[in-house]
C-alpha positions in Angstrom: 104.6 104.5 107.7 103.4 107.7 109.4 102.3 110.7 107.4 100.1 113.8 107.9 97.0 114.4 105.8 94.8 117.4 106.2 91.1 116.5 105.7 88.1 118.8 105.9 86.5 118.5 109.4 83.3 117.0 108.2 85.0 114.4 106.1 87.2 113.3 109.0 84.1 113.1 111.3 82.3 111.0 108.7 85.3 108.7 108.3 85.7 108.2 112.0 82.0 107.5 112.4 82.0 105.0 109.5 85.1 103.3 110.9 83.5 103.0 114.3 80.3 101.6 112.8 82.3 99.0 111.0 84.2 98.1 114.1 87.6 99.1 112.7 90.2 101.8 113.4 90.5 104.9 111.4 93.8 103.6 110.1 92.2 100.4 108.9 89.3 102.3 107.3 91.6 104.8 105.5 94.0 102.1 104.3 91.1 100.1 102.9 89.6 103.3 101.3 92.9 104.3 99.6 93.6 100.8 98.5 90.1 100.6 96.9 90.6 103.9 95.2 93.9 102.9 93.7 92.3 99.7 92.4 94.1 97.3 94.6 92.8 94.6 96.9 93.0 94.6 100.6 96.2 93.2 102.1 96.1 89.5 103.1 94.2 89.0 106.4 92.3 92.3 106.1 89.3 91.1 104.1 86.1 91.6 106.0 83.5 88.8 106.3 80.4 89.6 104.3 77.1 89.6 106.2 74.1 88.5 104.2 70.6 89.1 105.6 68.7 86.1 107.0 65.4 85.7 105.2 62.6 83.7 106.8 60.4 81.3 104.9 57.1 79.7 105.5 58.3 76.7 103.5 61.5 75.2 104.9 64.1 74.8 102.2 62.5 77.4 99.9 62.7 81.1 99.8 60.5 83.3 97.7 62.1 86.8 97.6 62.4 89.5 95.1 65.0 92.2 94.5 62.6 94.7 96.1 62.4 92.4 99.2 66.2 92.3 99.4 66.4 96.1 99.1 63.8 96.5 101.9 65.8 94.2 104.2 69.0 96.2 103.6 67.2 99.5 104.0 65.8 98.3 107.4 69.2 97.2 108.5 70.8 100.5 107.4 68.0 102.4 109.3 68.7 100.3 112.4 72.4 100.8 112.1 72.2 104.6 111.7 69.5 105.1 114.3 72.0 105.4 117.1 74.0 108.2 115.5 
C-alpha cells in the first residue's frame, strides 16, 4: 500500500544511508523498522542473515576471546563500514 509520511530531512537522510549500507531499499528498511517498533517479526523471507566476525586462533579448534575482544572486532568493523561515508 502507498502512503505519504513527512519525516525531518536529517532523519530521512540517515534512513536512506543506513538502508544503502545494509544493501536494502528504503521501503525494506522502513518496513522492518516499523515492524520492529510494533513488536512484530519480519515477514517471511525478509529475515537477514546474521554476519558473525571471523576470529583467528593460533591453536586450530580453539579460540580464546573475551567480550572486550569481541567488542573491539565489532568496533573495527563499524569503523571500516562508516569510513566511506
